[in-house]
N, C-alpha and C positions, 0 to 999 in steps of 0.2 A: 563382541563390543556392543553397548545399548544402543537401540534405535529410538532416538528421541527426537521429536520435531516441535518446535515454537513457531506457532502461525501468528503473524501481526497485523491485524485489519488497518483499512484506510479510514480517510476522514469521514465523519459522519456515519460509520458503520460500527460493528461489534464483531466478537468473536464468532458470531452465528454464520457469519457469510462464508467460513471455511466447514461448514457442515458437511457437503458432500465431499469435499478433499478429505476430512478427517475420516468418513467412512471408508474410502478406498484405500488411503495410507494405513488405516488400522488392521485392515484385511491383509495387509502385507507385512504385519509384525511390528508396525511404528507406534509408540506412544505419543499420541498427539495432544497438545495443549494449545488452547487458542484464547488467552486472557483478553478481557476488554481494557482499553486504554481508560485511564482515570476520568471520571465524570461523564463516562459514556453511557447514557440513559436511552433504552429504545423507544421510538415514538417521535413522530415528526413535529408533534404540537407539545412534546414534554418542555415545561420550564426548566431550562438548564440551571445546573448548580452555578451559583455566581463567580465560583472560582475557576471555571471553565475558561472563561473570557481571558484571563491573563495567563492561561497554561500555554507552555512554550514546547516545541519540539524536542528540547533538550530535557524538560521534564518527562515526557514520553519514553524517551530513550534511557533515561535514569531509572524508571520504573522497571521497564523491561530488562535491564542490565540486572536489576535486584531480583527478578523473576527467575531469570537464568542462574544467578548465583545460588538460589535456593533449590535448583535441581541437582546440584553437585557435579555436574557434568556438561560439556559442551555439546548444545544440540544442533540439527540442521534448522535454520531459520528461513520461514518462507515469509514474505512480506508483500502485501499488495498496496500499491498507490502510494499513500503516504507513508503507509508501514512498511515499505520498500526501503524508504529512507532511513527510517529507525533501523531496519535490519541491517543496512550496510553500515551505519554507524557502529552497531554492535559487533559486527564482523571486523571492523578495523580496530576494536580493542580486543581481538582475538577469541571472542566469545562464540563463534560459529564453527563447526566441522564443514559445513556447507552453506551455501546462499542461494535461495531461488528467489528471484524477483519477479513479480507478476505485475505487469502494467506500472512500473515505477514511475512515481513522479520525479522529474529531473532535479538532481541535487544542485547546490549553490554553483553557479559558473554556468550552467548549460541553458541556453536560450530556447524557447519554444520554436517549434519548425513547421507549424501549420497555422491557419485563420483559426482553426477551430480550438486550438491549443490557446491561442491570444483571447479568444473570445471568453475563456473561462476567468481570465484575469479581469478583462474588461466587465464581465457581469459582477464580480466581487465590488469593482469600483463602483457600480450602481448602488451599491448598499451602503455608500457613505462611509463614516469612520468605522468600518467592520473590526479592524485590528483591535478595538477597545471593547468588544463585546462578543458573546457567543451568538452563533448563527443557526437557525433552524433550519432543515433543509426545504427547498421548495421544488414541489411535483413537477411544474413545467419545465423548469431547468434541469432538473435530474432526468426528465424523459428525454430532453434534447441532448444530453451528453452521456453521463455515467451509465443511464439505464437505456440508451438508445436502441440497444440490440435484443431488447426483450419485447415480447408482445404485450399489448395494453394491460391483460389480466396479471402478468408477472411484473410490470412496471409498478403496479399500484401494490401488490403482495410484498415486493422488496422494499418500496418506498416506506410502506408503513411500519417497517423495522428500523429504518434508519433514524438517527436522533441527532441533537445539536453537536455542533463543533466550534473547537476555539477559534475565534477571529485572529487572534494573535498567532496561532500556527499556521493558519491559512495565508498570512501575511508573509511568513517566514518562508512559506513555499513558493508562493506564486509572485512575489515581490522582494525576493532575496537581495536583488541589487541595492535595495534601500535598507537592508536589515544589517546593521554594524556587528551584530552578535554571531552573525553567519551561522545560525543555528541549523540551517539544511546543508552545510558544508559535509563531506564525506573525505576521508584521507585514505583514497582508494589503494594508494601504495602499501598500506598496513594490511590490507585485505590479503591474506596468504591462503585462504580456503578456496576450494572450486566454486565457480560461480555460473548459475544459469539465469540468463535474461530471458523472459517471455514478454511477447506483444501480442494485441490483438491487431489484425490486420485493419478491421474498421473502427478502431479505438478513436473517440472523438475527443477524448480527455488527454491521452499520451500517445503520438502517433509513432507508428514503427521506426521512423527517422530519429525522433527524440530516443526511443529504446535503444535504437543501434549507438548512440553518442553515448549512452551509458554504459553499454558493453565495452565500447572502446576505452573506458576509464581503467578497465582490468586487462588492457594488453592483449596478449594473445590467448590468455588462459579461459576466458568465459565462453560458455556456449550461448548462442543465441539463436531463438526460435520464434517465428511469427505464426501465429495461429490463424489459419484463413477463416475468414467470416467473422471472426471474435471481434467483440467491442471491449468494453473497460472492465465489466464484471467477468473477469475469465472464469471463476469459481461457481457462477450462477447461471450463465447462458446456456443454451442448447450448444451441446458439444462440450460441455465442461468435462465429460468422461474423458476425451481425447486430450484435453490440456492436463488433466490429473495423470492419466497414464503417461505422458511424456514425462511429467515430473518424476513420477515414481521410477520409470525405467532409467532416467538420468541420474538419479540418486542411487539406484543399485549399482551402477557403473563408477560412479564419481566416489 
């Protein structure tokens, strides 16, 4: 059976954030694809495409569904952060052989479980009507949450590869209770493939408690693993080799 993986990145990022994982998995015979979501340009000062401001999670999911349809087979889908929501929605459509969720943002209906998670939403509120525009990443904010587990030099190196994100998509993720479209909703009962949920023990964006709540959506079937000492960018931080190895080992068994 073909061994194909589609990796879906999170907010402000790009397919580049899976470079380490792709190298490991390709060495084990997997054909790896890490497409960029629409209008995602690299560079924290990049002027965003004006269409990004009104892009919805539903648009991202539709794009990735079309990408998978073009492969002609059901791949394993690995999603990180926002990309893990998209991955779950694709799996609910029957498009995944297996599902790996890395530091997944909580889908519709799951409340934040820590003050640090609530601070992410509070920070967005400070940006005014952010849901009407695209947002560029902010270095101090990123260093305090998603990049907190990297050393200063690595924080700058990774941040300089980040780019603008849709304010509408961020609203749908972090203020889902006000989103009438329920764009971040996941029909977990329709996910019939094996599921691995991974969290970083020191993640300031998505706590292990929240990750555990996500795993519970999938009944008795999902595997759940908390990576000691890891933060939000599980694929880029020191120790990423252990995370990639755990994923590869689980995939061979699943």
